[in-house]
C-alpha positions in Angstrom: -40.2 129.1 48.9 -38.4 130.2 52.1 -41.6 129.7 54.0 -41.6 126.0 52.9 -38.1 125.6 54.1 -38.8 127.3 57.4 -41.7 124.9 58.0 -39.6 121.9 57.2 -36.8 123.0 59.5 -39.2 123.7 62.3 -40.7 120.2 62.0 -37.2 118.8 62.1 -36.4 120.7 65.3 -39.3 118.9 67.0 -38.4 115.5 65.7 -34.8 115.7 66.9 -36.0 115.6 70.5 -36.8 111.9 70.2 -35.2 110.7 66.9 -31.4 110.0 66.9 -29.6 111.9 64.1 -28.7 108.8 62.1 -32.1 107.0 62.5 -33.5 108.0 59.1 -37.0 106.9 58.2 -36.0 104.9 55.1 -33.8 105.0 52.1 -30.9 107.4 52.3 -28.1 107.4 54.9 -25.9 110.4 54.3 -22.2 110.2 54.2 -20.6 113.1 56.1 -17.0 114.3 55.6 -15.9 116.5 58.4 -12.6 118.0 59.7 -10.2 120.6 58.3 -10.0 121.1 54.6 -6.7 119.1 54.3 -8.3 116.2 56.3 -11.4 116.3 54.2 -9.4 116.2 51.0 -7.5 113.2 52.3 -10.7 111.4 53.2 -12.3 112.0 49.8 -9.0 111.0 48.0 -9.1 107.6 49.8 -12.8 107.2 49.0 -12.3 108.1 45.3 -9.1 106.1 44.8 -9.4 103.0 47.0 -6.6 101.3 45.0 -4.3 104.2 45.3 -3.1 106.8 42.8 0.2 107.2 41.1 -0.1 111.0 40.8 -1.5 113.6 43.3 -2.1 117.3 42.9 -1.2 119.7 45.7 -2.8 123.1 46.2 -2.9 125.4 49.2 -5.7 125.3 51.8 -5.6 129.1 52.3 -8.4 131.2 50.9 -5.9 133.7 49.6 -4.5 131.0 47.3 -7.9 129.8 46.1 -7.6 131.3 42.6 -4.7 129.0 41.9 -6.5 125.9 43.2 -9.9 126.3 41.5 -8.5 125.5 38.0 -7.0 122.2 39.1 -10.3 120.1 39.1 -10.2 119.2 35.3 -6.5 118.3 35.6 -7.4 116.0 38.4 -10.0 114.3 36.3 -7.8 113.9 33.2 -4.8 112.5 35.2 -7.0 110.5 37.6 -5.1 112.3 40.4 -6.7 113.3 43.7 -6.3 116.9 44.8 -4.7 117.2 48.3 -4.3 120.4 50.3 -1.3 121.7 52.1 -1.8 123.6 55.3 -0.3 126.6 53.6 2.0 127.7 50.8 5.1 126.7 52.9 3.8 123.6 54.8 2.5 120.3 53.5 1.0 119.1 56.8 0.9 115.7 58.4 -2.5 114.6 57.1 -1.6 115.3 53.5 1.8 113.6 53.9 0.1 110.6 55.4 -2.4 110.4 52.5 0.5 110.6 49.9 1.9 107.5 51.5 -1.5 105.8 51.8 -2.2 106.3 48.1 1.3 105.2 47.2 1.9 108.4 45.2 4.9 108.4 42.9 4.5 111.9 41.3 3.2 115.2 42.9 2.1 118.2 40.9 2.3 121.5 42.7 -0.2 124.2 41.6 0.5 127.9 42.0 1.6 129.1 45.3 2.8 125.7 46.6 5.4 125.4 43.9 8.4 126.3 46.0 11.4 124.8 47.6 9.9 124.6 51.1 7.1 122.3 49.9 9.4 120.2 47.8 11.7 119.7 50.7 8.9 118.2 52.9 7.7 115.6 50.3 8.8 112.0 50.7 12.2 111.1 49.2 12.1 109.5 45.8 8.8 111.1 44.6 8.9 112.9 41.3 7.8 116.6 41.7 6.7 119.1 39.0 5.3 122.6 39.3 2.5 124.2 37.3 2.6 127.9 38.2 2.8 131.3 36.7 3.7 134.8 37.9 -0.1 135.7 38.1 -3.3 133.7 38.6 -3.9 134.1 34.9 -0.6 132.6 33.9 -1.2 129.8 36.4 -4.6 129.0 34.9 -3.0 129.1 31.4 -0.3 126.6 32.5 -2.9 124.2 33.9 -5.1 124.6 30.8 -2.1 123.5 28.6 -1.5 120.4 30.7 -5.2 119.5 30.7 -5.1 119.6 26.9 -1.8 117.7 26.7 -3.2 115.0 29.0 -6.2 114.4 26.7 -8.7 116.8 28.1 -11.4 118.6 26.2 -10.2 122.1 25.2 -13.2 122.6 22.9 -15.2 123.5 26.0 -13.9 126.2 28.3 -15.4 127.5 31.5 -14.7 131.2 32.4 -15.1 132.6 35.9 -14.1 135.8 37.5 -10.6 136.1 39.0 -11.9 138.5 41.6 -11.4 136.9 45.1 -14.9 138.0 46.0 -16.4 136.1 43.1 -14.5 132.8 43.3 -17.6 131.0 44.4 -18.6 131.1 40.7 -15.5 129.1 39.7 -16.3 126.6 42.4 -19.8 126.1 41.0 -18.3 124.8 37.8 -15.4 122.9 39.2 -17.4 119.7 39.3 -18.7 120.2 35.8 -15.2 121.0 34.5 -14.0 117.8 36.2 -16.8 115.7 34.8 -16.3 117.0 31.3 -12.5 117.3 31.6 -12.7 120.8 30.3 -10.4 123.6 31.5 -11.2 126.7 33.5 -9.8 130.1 32.8 -10.1 133.2 35.1 -11.1 136.6 33.7 -10.2 140.0 35.0 -13.1 142.4 35.8 -12.5 144.2 32.5 -10.0 144.9 29.7 -8.4 142.7 27.2 -8.2 138.9 27.4 -5.0 138.1 29.4 -2.0 137.7 27.1 -1.3 134.3 28.6 -4.6 133.0 26.9 -3.8 134.2 23.4 -2.8 130.7 22.2 -5.6 128.9 24.1 -8.7 130.6 22.9 -9.9 129.3 19.5 -13.0 130.0 17.4 -14.1 126.4 17.6 -14.5 126.4 21.3 -17.7 126.8 23.4 -17.3 129.4 26.2 -19.4 129.0 29.3 -19.2 132.3 31.2 -20.3 131.9 34.8 -21.6 134.4 37.3 -19.8 137.7 37.7 -17.6 137.0 34.6 -20.6 137.8 32.4 -19.8 141.5 33.0 -16.6 141.0 31.1 -17.1 142.5 27.6 -14.3 141.2 25.5 -15.6 138.7 22.9 -15.3 135.0 23.6 -16.1 132.2 21.1 -19.6 130.8 21.1 -20.4 132.4 24.5 -23.0 130.8 26.7 -23.8 132.9 29.9 -24.7 131.1 33.1 -25.4 133.8 35.6 -28.1 134.4 38.2 -29.0 137.1 40.6 -26.9 135.5 43.3 -24.4 132.6 43.7 -27.2 130.1 44.5 -29.1 130.9 41.3 -25.9 130.7 39.3 -25.0 127.3 40.8 -28.5 126.1 40.0 -28.3 127.2 36.4 -25.0 125.3 36.0 -26.5 122.2 37.6 -29.7 122.3 35.6 -27.7 122.5 32.4 -25.2 119.7 33.1 -26.8 117.4 35.7 -30.3 116.4 34.6 -30.8 113.1 36.3 -28.1 112.5 39.0 -28.2 109.6 41.3 -26.3 111.3 44.0 -25.5 114.8 45.3 -22.6 116.5 47.1 -23.5 119.4 49.4 -21.4 122.1 51.0 -22.1 125.5 52.7 -21.6 128.4 50.3 -19.9 130.3 53.1 -17.0 127.8 53.4 -15.2 127.9 50.1 -12.5 125.4 51.0 -15.1 122.8 51.5 -16.4 123.4 48.0 -12.9 123.2 46.7 -12.4 119.8 48.3 -15.8 118.5 47.3 -15.9 119.6 43.6 -13.3 117.2 42.1 -14.9 114.3 43.9 -18.4 115.3 42.7 -17.1 115.6 39.2 -15.5 112.2 39.3 -18.8 110.7 40.5 -20.9 112.7 37.9 -22.7 114.4 40.8 -23.8 118.0 41.1 -22.3 120.2 43.8 -25.1 121.8 45.8 -24.5 124.9 47.8 -26.7 125.7 50.8 -26.7 128.3 53.6 -26.0 127.7 57.2 -29.6 127.5 58.3 -31.7 127.3 55.1 -31.7 125.7 51.7 -32.0 128.7 49.5 -34.9 128.8 47.0 -32.9 128.0 43.8 -31.1 125.1 45.4 -34.3 123.8 46.9 -36.1 123.9 43.6 -33.4 122.0 41.8 -33.2 119.4 44.6 -36.9 118.9 44.5 -36.6 118.4 40.7 -34.0 115.7 40.9 -35.0 114.1 44.2 -36.9 111.1 42.7 -33.6 109.7 41.2 -31.2 110.6 44.0 -30.0 107.7 46.2 -27.0 109.2 48.0 -26.2 112.4 49.8 -22.6 113.3 50.7 -22.0 116.4 52.8 -18.6 118.1 53.2 -18.1 120.4 56.2 -18.0 120.4 60.0 -21.1 120.6 62.2 -21.1 124.4 62.0 -21.0 124.5 58.2 -23.3 121.5 57.8 -25.5 121.3 60.9 -27.4 118.1 61.7 -30.6 119.9 61.0 -29.4 120.9 57.5 -28.3 117.4 56.7 -31.5 115.9 57.9 -33.5 118.4 55.9 -31.6 117.5 52.8 -32.1 113.7 53.3 -35.8 114.1 54.1 -36.3 116.2 51.0 -34.6 113.6 48.9 -36.6 110.7 50.5 -39.9 112.5 50.0 -39.2 112.7 46.2 -39.1 116.5 46.3 -42.0 117.2 48.5 -41.3 119.2 51.7 -43.8 117.0 53.5 
C-alpha cells in the first residue's frame, strides 16, 4: 500500500513543475483552512454558522489543555455553538474576540482550564459567561457530559478514550462522531476503578464505544464495543468505517498536529463528514484504503493545517485520489 502512495506522490512531484496548485483536472476544488489554531477555529465557525450563533464554547489552544477540550464537541453540536480557542488559559486572543463579535455571541461557555477570572475579564461587556470545569480532567468531562444530556444530547451512547496525554489522538478520532451523534465523551485512566465522577453517568442501558488505547482499561463498561487498531490511523479508520459509510465530503488533518484535529472535528461532525488523519508526506495505508472505498461518493475535500502540516503535494494527492474514484492512477 505504501508503494502505491509513493508512486502517486512521485507522479505529483513531476506534474507540479507545470501545473498550478489550484488547477485541478476536474471535479473537486479543495477548501484549505490555514493559520494558527485560534484563527482556523474562527474561520470554521464563520463557515459553519453564517447567520451567527447565540452561544460559543471557549477552550484553550495549548496542547497541555487538550484533555479538557476534546470532550466539548458533542456539547457544541447539541447547543449549535461553535468552539473557539483562546491563545492560552489566561488570554482570549484578538482573533477569537473578533469572531465572538462577528457571530454576535450572547453567551460564552468556558471549558476546563479557561474557566478563570482572567478570561472572563477579557470578554466583551454584557455577554453571559458560564464555566464547565472540574478539579480534574475526569470531573471536567463529567460536567460536560451532564450538560450534553441536559441540552437534549444522546447519553445512551458514550465514547470512551484514554485520558493519557500521549493517547489523546484517540479521543480526537471520535470527536466528529460524538458531534454527529450528539453523544458524550468520557476519559478513562490507564487502569483502576471508573472515576467516581462518572458514577451517576454510566447506566446499564448505554452502549460504550471504547477507542484506541482505552481498550486496555479492564473495568467493566455497559455493552462495550471496542474500536482499536495497531496504530492511530487504523483506529481512526475503524471509527470512520463504522459511522461514516457513504460520506459526500471529508475533512483532513495531519495526525501530528492535534490542535488542527481539535478545530476540525466539531465542524466535520456538524457536516456529517469523517475526519481523516494523514501523515506529513504519506497517506497511511488504513486511511488510504478507507478513502479509496468512499471516493466515488465524495464531492468535497476540506483540509485544516498550514503548508507544513498539509503540504500542497498532500492536498493534491487527496484530491486526485477522490477524483479517480479510489484508484491511485
